[in-house]
C-alpha positions in Angstrom: -24.6 -17.8 -12.5 -26.3 -15.6 -9.9 -29.9 -14.9 -8.9 -31.5 -11.4 -9.0 -33.9 -9.6 -7.6 -37.5 -11.4 -6.5 -35.8 -14.8 -6.1 -32.9 -13.2 -4.1 -35.4 -11.2 -2.2 -37.2 -14.5 -1.3 -34.0 -16.5 -0.1 -32.8 -13.4 1.7 -36.3 -13.7 3.8 -35.7 -17.0 4.4 -32.0 -16.4 5.7 -32.9 -13.6 8.0 -35.5 -16.0 9.4 -32.5 -18.4 9.8 -30.2 -15.9 11.4 -32.7 -15.1 14.3 -33.7 -18.7 15.1 -30.1 -20.6 14.5 -29.1 -20.7 18.0 -32.5 -22.5 19.1 -33.1 -24.7 15.6 -29.2 -25.8 14.8 -30.4 -29.0 13.6 -33.2 -27.9 11.5 -32.6 -29.0 8.0 -31.3 -26.4 5.5 -33.3 -25.3 2.7 -30.4 -23.3 1.1 -27.9 -24.6 -1.6 -26.4 -28.1 -1.3 -23.1 -27.1 0.4 -24.9 -25.3 3.1 -24.5 -27.6 6.4 -26.5 -27.2 9.4 -23.7 -26.9 11.7 -23.1 -23.6 10.2 -26.1 -22.1 11.7 -24.8 -22.5 15.4 -24.5 -19.6 17.1 -21.2 -17.5 15.8 -18.0 -17.7 18.0 -16.5 -14.7 19.0 -13.6 -15.2 16.3 -14.2 -13.0 13.0 -15.6 -15.3 10.2 -13.6 -15.7 7.1 -16.6 -13.5 5.5 -15.8 -10.8 7.8 -11.9 -10.9 7.1 -13.0 -10.9 3.4 -15.1 -8.2 3.7 -12.3 -5.9 5.4 -9.6 -7.5 3.2 -11.8 -7.0 -0.3 -12.6 -3.4 0.8 -16.0 -4.5 0.2 -17.4 -1.1 2.3 -16.6 1.0 -0.7 -18.5 -1.5 -3.4 -21.9 -0.9 -4.4 -22.9 -4.4 -4.9 -21.9 -7.9 -3.6 -22.0 -11.4 -4.9 -22.3 -13.7 -1.9 -22.7 -17.6 -1.5 -25.3 -18.9 1.1 -22.3 -19.6 4.0 -20.3 -15.9 3.6 -24.0 -14.2 3.5 -24.8 -15.6 6.8 -21.4 -15.0 8.5 -21.7 -11.5 7.7 -23.6 -9.2 10.1 -27.0 -7.6 9.1 -25.6 -4.1 9.1 -23.0 -5.0 6.4 -25.1 -6.9 4.2 -28.0 -4.3 4.3 -25.9 -1.7 2.9 -25.1 -3.4 -0.4 -27.3 -4.4 -3.3 -26.5 -8.2 -3.2 -26.8 -11.2 -5.5 -26.9 -14.7 -4.1 -24.5 -17.0 -5.8 -25.3 -20.9 -6.7 -21.8 -21.5 -6.0 -18.5 -20.2 -4.2 -16.9 -19.5 -7.3 -19.1 -16.8 -7.9 -18.6 -15.6 -4.6 -17.0 -12.2 -3.9 -16.1 -13.2 0.0 -14.6 -16.6 -1.3 -12.6 -15.3 -4.2 -11.0 -12.7 -2.0 -9.5 -15.4 0.4 -8.6 -17.4 -2.4 -6.6 -14.5 -4.1 -8.8 -14.8 -7.2 -6.8 -11.9 -9.2 -10.1 -10.5 -10.7 -11.4 -9.4 -7.5 -8.5 -7.1 -6.7 -8.2 -4.6 -9.5 -11.0 -2.4 -8.2 -10.0 -2.0 -4.6 -6.6 -1.6 -5.8 -7.4 1.5 -8.0 -9.6 3.0 -5.0 -6.5 2.5 -3.0 -4.7 4.6 -5.2 -6.9 7.4 -5.7 -8.0 7.7 -2.2 -4.4 7.5 -0.7 -2.2 9.6 -2.7 0.6 10.4 -0.3 2.8 8.2 1.9 1.2 9.5 4.9 -2.1 8.5 3.8 -1.0 5.1 2.7 0.1 4.4 6.1 -3.3 5.5 7.6 -5.2 3.4 5.2 -3.1 0.6 6.4 -3.4 0.9 10.1 -7.0 1.5 9.6 -7.3 -2.0 8.0 -5.1 -4.1 10.4 -7.0 -2.1 13.4 -10.4 -3.7 11.8 -9.1 -7.1 11.6 -7.7 -7.0 15.2 -4.1 -6.3 14.7 -2.5 -4.5 18.1 -0.7 -1.5 17.7 2.9 -1.4 19.5 4.1 1.9 20.2 8.1 1.9 20.0 8.4 4.2 22.9 6.5 1.2 25.4 7.7 -1.8 27.1 6.7 -4.8 24.8 7.1 -7.2 27.6 4.2 -9.6 28.4 2.3 -7.6 25.1 3.2 -10.3 22.6 1.6 -13.8 22.7 1.5 -16.8 19.9 -1.6 -16.5 17.8 -1.2 -12.5 18.1 -1.6 -10.2 15.4 0.8 -6.8 15.8 1.9 -3.6 13.8 4.7 -1.0 14.2 5.0 2.9 12.7 7.8 5.1 12.4 7.3 8.4 11.5 3.9 8.0 10.1 5.4 6.6 7.0 6.8 3.5 7.3 4.7 0.5 8.8 5.8 -3.1 9.8 2.9 -5.6 10.5 3.4 -9.4 11.5 1.4 -12.3 12.9 2.9 -14.7 15.4 2.4 -18.2 14.6 0.2 -20.1 17.1 2.9 -23.1 17.5 5.7 -20.4 17.5 8.7 -20.8 19.6 11.7 -18.2 20.2 14.7 -19.1 17.8 11.9 -19.9 14.9 11.9 -18.0 11.5 10.4 -15.3 9.8 8.9 -15.1 6.7 9.2 -11.5 5.8 8.5 -9.3 2.8 9.8 -5.7 2.4 8.9 -3.0 0.0 8.5 0.8 -0.2 5.7 2.7 -0.3 7.3 6.0 -1.4 6.9 7.5 -4.9 8.1 10.6 -6.8 6.9 13.5 -6.0 7.3 17.2 -5.6 7.5 18.5 -2.0 6.9 21.9 -1.0 9.9 24.1 0.2 10.2 25.2 3.8 9.4 28.6 2.3 7.1 28.1 -0.4 5.6 31.4 -0.9 7.1 33.2 -4.2 6.6 36.5 -5.5 3.6 36.8 -8.0 4.8 36.9 -11.6 2.2 38.7 -14.3 -0.8 37.9 -12.3 0.1 34.2 -11.6 0.7 33.0 -7.8 3.2 30.1 -8.0 4.4 27.7 -5.3 7.7 26.8 -4.2 8.5 23.0 -4.7 11.2 20.6 -4.6 11.6 17.2 -6.4 11.6 14.3 -4.7 13.7 11.7 -6.4 13.0 12.2 -10.3 9.7 14.2 -10.3 9.2 17.5 -12.0 10.3 15.5 -15.2 8.8 15.8 -18.4 5.9 14.0 -17.6 4.8 16.1 -14.9 4.0 19.2 -17.2 0.5 19.9 -18.0 -0.9 17.7 -15.5 -3.6 18.5 -12.9 -2.0 18.6 -9.6 -3.6 18.5 -6.1 -1.9 18.6 -2.7 -2.0 16.7 0.4 0.5 15.5 3.1 0.9 16.1 6.8 0.2 18.9 9.0 1.6 19.6 12.5 -1.0 21.6 14.4 -0.6 22.9 18.0 -4.1 23.7 19.8 -5.3 25.7 22.3 -4.0 24.1 25.1 -0.7 23.5 23.7 -0.8 19.7 22.8 0.8 19.3 19.3 -0.4 16.9 16.9 -0.2 15.7 13.4 -3.2 15.7 10.8 -3.7 14.5 7.3 -5.0 16.6 4.3 -5.4 16.2 0.8 -7.4 18.6 -1.4 -9.9 16.8 -4.2 -9.3 19.0 -6.8 -6.4 20.0 -9.0 -4.9 23.5 -7.3 -1.7 23.3 -9.6 -0.3 23.1 -12.9 3.3 23.2 -14.6 2.3 24.7 -17.9 4.4 24.3 -21.1 5.8 26.5 -23.4 3.9 26.6 -26.8 6.0 25.2 -29.4 6.0 28.4 -31.4 8.7 30.2 -29.4 11.1 27.9 -30.8 12.8 26.8 -27.7 11.2 23.6 -26.9 7.6 23.0 -24.9 9.8 22.6 -21.5 12.8 25.0 -22.5 16.0 24.2 -20.9 14.0 21.9 -18.5 15.4 23.8 -15.6 13.2 22.2 -12.4 14.0 25.6 -10.3 12.9 28.2 -12.7 11.0 26.8 -15.6 8.9 24.0 -13.7 7.4 26.1 -10.8 4.0 25.5 -10.4 1.0 28.3 -10.7 -1.6 27.9 -8.3 -3.8 30.8 -8.8 -3.9 34.4 -10.0 -3.7 37.4 -8.6 -3.9 40.6 -10.7 -4.0 43.3 -8.0 -1.4 45.4 -9.4 -3.3 46.1 -12.4 -6.7 46.2 -11.1 -7.2 49.3 -9.2 -5.0 52.1 -7.9 -5.2 51.0 -4.1 -4.8 47.3 -4.8 -2.3 45.4 -2.7 -1.3 41.8 -3.1 -2.6 39.7 0.0 -0.4 40.0 3.1 1.1 36.7 4.8 -1.1 35.3 7.2 0.4 35.1 10.8 3.3 37.6 12.2 6.9 37.4 10.9 8.7 34.6 11.8 5.5 32.4 12.2 5.6 29.3 9.6 2.1 30.5 8.1 3.9 33.9 7.0 6.1 31.8 4.8 3.4 30.1 2.9 1.1 31.3 0.2 -1.8 32.7 2.2 -4.6 31.6 0.3 -3.1 28.0 0.3 -3.0 28.5 4.4 -6.5 29.3 4.3 -7.5 26.5 2.0 -5.5 24.1 4.3 -6.9 25.6 7.3 -10.5 25.1 6.2 -9.9 21.6 5.4 -8.4 20.9 8.9 -11.2 23.2 10.8 -8.3 25.6 11.8 -9.6 29.0 12.6 -6.2 30.4 14.0 -3.6 29.9 11.3 -0.8 30.5 13.9 -1.7 26.9 14.9 -0.2 25.4 12.0 3.1 24.9 13.4 4.6 23.2 9.9 3.4 21.0 7.4 5.1 18.2 4.7 3.0 18.8 1.7 3.5 17.4 -1.6 1.6 17.8 -5.2 0.1 14.6 -6.7 -1.5 13.6 -9.9 -5.4 13.8 -9.1 -6.5 12.1 -12.2 -7.9 8.6 -10.9 -6.6 5.4 -11.6 -8.4 3.4 -14.0 -8.9 0.2 -15.9 -8.1 0.5 -19.5 -7.7 -1.3 -22.6 -10.4 -3.3 -25.2 -11.1 -5.9 -22.4 -10.0 -3.8 -19.6 -6.8 -5.7 -19.2 -4.7 -2.4 -17.9 -4.7 -0.4 -14.9 -3.5 3.4 -15.8 -2.3 5.1 -12.7 -0.1 7.3 -11.0 2.0 6.0 -8.3 2.2 2.5 -9.3 5.7 2.4 -8.3 5.7 0.9 -5.7 2.2 1.1 -4.2 1.6 -2.2 -6.3 4.0 -4.6 -4.4 3.2 -2.8 -1.4 -0.4 -2.8 -1.3 -0.3 -6.5 -2.7 1.9 -8.0 -0.2 0.0 -6.5 2.3 -3.2 -7.8 0.9 -1.3 -11.1 1.4 -0.7 -10.7 5.2 -4.3 -10.0 5.9 -5.8 -12.9 4.0 -2.7 -15.4 5.1 -4.1 -18.4 6.9 -4.2 -19.2 10.6 -3.2 -22.9 11.6 -2.7 -24.5 14.9 0.8 -25.7 13.2 2.3 -22.3 11.9 5.6 -21.7 13.9 6.8 -18.9 12.2 6.3 -14.9 12.2 4.7 -13.7 8.9 5.9 -10.0 8.6 5.3 -7.6 5.9 7.6 -4.3 6.0 6.9 -1.2 3.9 9.4 1.5 4.1 9.7 5.1 3.4 12.5 6.7 1.3 13.6 4.1 -0.9 13.5 6.3 -3.9 16.3 8.7 -2.2 18.5 6.1 -1.1 16.5 4.8 2.2 19.3 6.8 4.4 16.7 8.4 7.0 15.5 6.2 10.0 12.0 5.6 8.4 14.2 4.2 5.5 15.4 0.6 4.9 18.7 1.4 5.8 17.5 2.3 9.4 17.2 -0.1 12.3 13.6 -0.2 11.9 13.0 -3.8 10.5 16.0 -5.8 13.0 15.0 -3.6 15.8 11.4 -4.6 15.6 12.1 -8.4 14.9 14.5 -8.6 17.8 12.3 -6.4 20.3 9.3 -9.2 19.1 11.4 -12.2 19.7 12.7 -10.8 23.2 9.3 -10.1 24.3 8.0 -13.8 23.2 10.7 -15.4 25.0 9.5 -16.8 28.1 10.9 -18.6 31.2 11.9 -21.7 29.2 14.2 -19.4 26.6 16.5 -17.0 27.3 16.7 -13.8 24.9 20.2 -13.1 23.6 22.1 -13.0 20.7 22.1 -16.8 20.3 18.3 -16.6 19.6 18.6 -13.3 17.5 21.0 -15.2 15.3 19.0 -18.3 15.1 16.0 -16.1 14.2 17.8 -14.8 11.3 19.3 -18.0 10.1 15.9 -19.6 9.7 14.4 -16.8 8.0 13.7 -15.8 4.6 13.1 -12.2 3.1 11.5 -11.3 -0.2 12.3 -7.8 -1.3 9.2 -6.8 -3.6 9.6 -4.2 -6.0 8.3 -3.2 -9.3 10.4 -4.4 -12.3 10.2 -3.4 -15.8 7.5 -4.9 -18.1 8.5 -5.3 -21.9 7.8 -2.3 -23.8 6.7 -3.2 -27.6 8.2 -0.1 -28.9 11.5 -0.6 -27.4 12.3 -4.5 -27.1 15.8 -3.9 -28.3 16.4 -2.5 -25.0 15.5 -5.6 -23.0 17.6 -8.6 -22.5 16.4 -11.4 -24.5 14.3 -14.0 -22.7 14.3 -11.6 -19.5 11.3 -9.6 -20.9 8.7 -9.7 -18.1 4.4 -9.3 -19.6 1.7 -7.8 -17.7 -1.1 -10.3 -16.2 1.3 -13.4 -16.1 2.7 -13.3 -12.7 5.3 -12.3 -10.2 8.8 -11.3 -11.7 12.1 -12.7 -10.1 15.0 -9.9 -10.4 18.5 -10.8 -10.8 21.6 -8.7 -11.0 25.4 -9.9 -11.5 26.8 -7.0 -9.5 24.9 -7.3 -6.2 22.0 -4.8 -6.8 19.3 -7.6 -6.4 19.9 -10.5 -3.7 18.6 -13.2 -5.9 21.0 -15.9 -6.2 20.2 -19.8 -7.1 19.0 -21.0 -3.5 16.6 -18.2 -3.2 15.4 -18.9 -6.7 14.6 -22.4 -6.1 13.2 -21.5 -2.9 10.7 -18.8 -4.6 10.0 -21.2 -7.4 8.8 -24.1 -5.2 6.6 -21.2 -3.3 5.4 -20.9 -6.8 4.7 -24.1 -7.6 3.0 -24.9 -4.3 0.6 -21.4 -4.8 0.0 -22.0 -8.5 1.8 -19.0 -9.3 4.0 -18.0 -12.5 7.5 -17.3 -12.3 9.0 -14.7 -14.6 12.4 -13.3 -14.5 14.2 -9.9 -15.5 17.5 -8.8 -15.8 18.9 -5.9 -17.3 21.6 -5.8 -20.4 25.2 -5.7 -19.9 24.9 -1.9 -21.7 22.1 -0.7 -19.3 22.0 0.8 -16.0 20.5 -1.4 -13.1 18.5 -0.2 -10.4 18.4 -1.0 -6.8 15.9 -2.0 -4.2 15.9 -2.6 -0.4 16.9 -6.3 -0.5 20.5 -6.1 -0.6 20.7 -3.7 2.6 18.2 -5.5 4.5 19.7 -9.2 4.0 23.2 -8.0 4.5 22.2 -6.1 7.9 20.3 -9.6 9.0 22.2 -11.9 7.6 18.9 -13.6 6.2 18.5 -15.4 2.5 16.7 -13.4 0.3 15.6 -12.9 -3.2 14.0 -9.8 -5.2 10.5 -10.3 -6.7 7.8 -7.7 -7.7 5.2 -7.0 -10.2 6.2 -5.9 -14.0 5.0 -2.2 -14.9 5.5 0.0 -17.9 6.6 3.6 -17.9 8.5 3.5 -14.1 8.9 6.8 -13.0 6.3 8.8 -15.1 3.7 10.4 -13.3 1.3 8.1 -15.0 2.2 4.5 -15.1 0.7 1.0 -16.4 0.2 -2.2 -15.0 -2.2 -5.3 -15.9 -5.5 -5.6 -14.1 -4.7 -8.8 -12.8 -1.4 -7.7 -11.7 -2.4 -6.4 -7.9 -4.2 -9.9 -7.5 -1.7 -12.2 -9.1 1.1 -10.0 -6.3 -1.5 -10.9 -3.1 -1.5 -14.3 -4.6 1.9 -14.8 -4.7 2.5 -12.9 -1.5 0.1 -14.7 0.4 1.6 -17.9 -0.8 4.8 -17.4 0.2 3.9 -16.1 3.7 1.8 -19.7 4.0 3.9 -21.9 2.3 7.4 -20.6 3.6 7.4 -23.0 6.5 6.6 -26.0 4.5 9.3 -25.0 1.7 12.2 -24.1 4.6 11.5 -27.7 6.0 12.5 -29.2 2.5 15.6 -27.9 2.9 16.6 -29.1 6.5 
């Protein structure tokens, strides 16, 4: 239960007074609820409190109202509490902050939906994770720098590659070189349609069209008649000659792929030719019939410039969004179309999430939440790590993909930097590290579809809002085996998580994940596990509203419990 309005305001006034006098009157008896201890009024240390950590992990800044227990209310700076409509909780079970840190699944649906809506491209997703890590005290490790002397036990760090892949990790306070790494790897790329190098196209019957190419399986049937916007990365060279990248996204739909009316008798999508029949329209230009002297808009920029190869009005839009006055400063861009319809909860009891890009923002976001909320104890002896890759949907072959050297290189450089005089870095300590490590390959899997149950293997059809799903495959498309199954079953037991299982039928085609390529490259034990979803590879998909939180709870449990579980096998 919670208290409102006048009761809360009176309590808040009391709390503000306590804040001001805490340092000199720490022994004064508390007039707050029974679980508030006088020692909690002592002057705050420089270390971030649990409430401050929860504020960032739970994206509370985006919430209009908060419910806080006495302790969490006092632990938050006044400039944060004053920016929300607050309710004071009678117990910790009703406290938003406490629920985030204890991974209560209900608390994660809203921030996950906002994450999907506000970060439509892989560039924006990486930027979002970087901002959260920086706020929580993680330090960036530039890959071009020497890491010697920059890492220490108890530290928190992150590394990026290409602006589309990110690795974050914490070093246990009791870590020693050669200890293992509890790692989670997933992907943050999603099906999309990317602008071609020359995206300008001739106007047809008054329609301005945009040249795009499918990334993975995009431009399929589900992309037609959707409200599509545009966003991504723009490379800009300023007047001083300095080159940088800027992120952009438009907040209204500018593109649409129109179907053909069924009256024409050839199907609403014709022959489904992605090159000629799935070309987006982005505007109108009837200058050819409006007046005798009218001419189509000329390209912006001289011949040979990048701006001259793009639709002029689109160049103007992007320039305006970025505050660029000279179009020639746009050196290049990587822009893509995305479904603009917001992620939302649905169902009679709001038990679903309907959204774009669930594959695989779901597991990636949940894994990151698990890392950010993970425990920090004096006896932690391992590295806790989350790696999120680009290019999984197209085979992971690029340098920012999982087949590249990003993850093993980051681990080995970190271990090297953590070696001191009493431990010499070399193949021995690297091999020892991998032998003591474990990888969870986190990717979404297929939830049972009630209209097609005959396509699922009996007793291997995961449900929504139940828990993490272990993915198995007899032909090595997944890394799961009996040992890794036993390990994750034990993690679920210790973390109060429910474990489901999925395997494809013998007469169906299995998908793949980053697990096999990473576990074979490093030689680490591994399992494939992820959350279930409906409508994989559709522009709009469905998961359970509890699933982001259930995923965060499992991934946090794995990172916090892996060292204990590993010790049970030694």
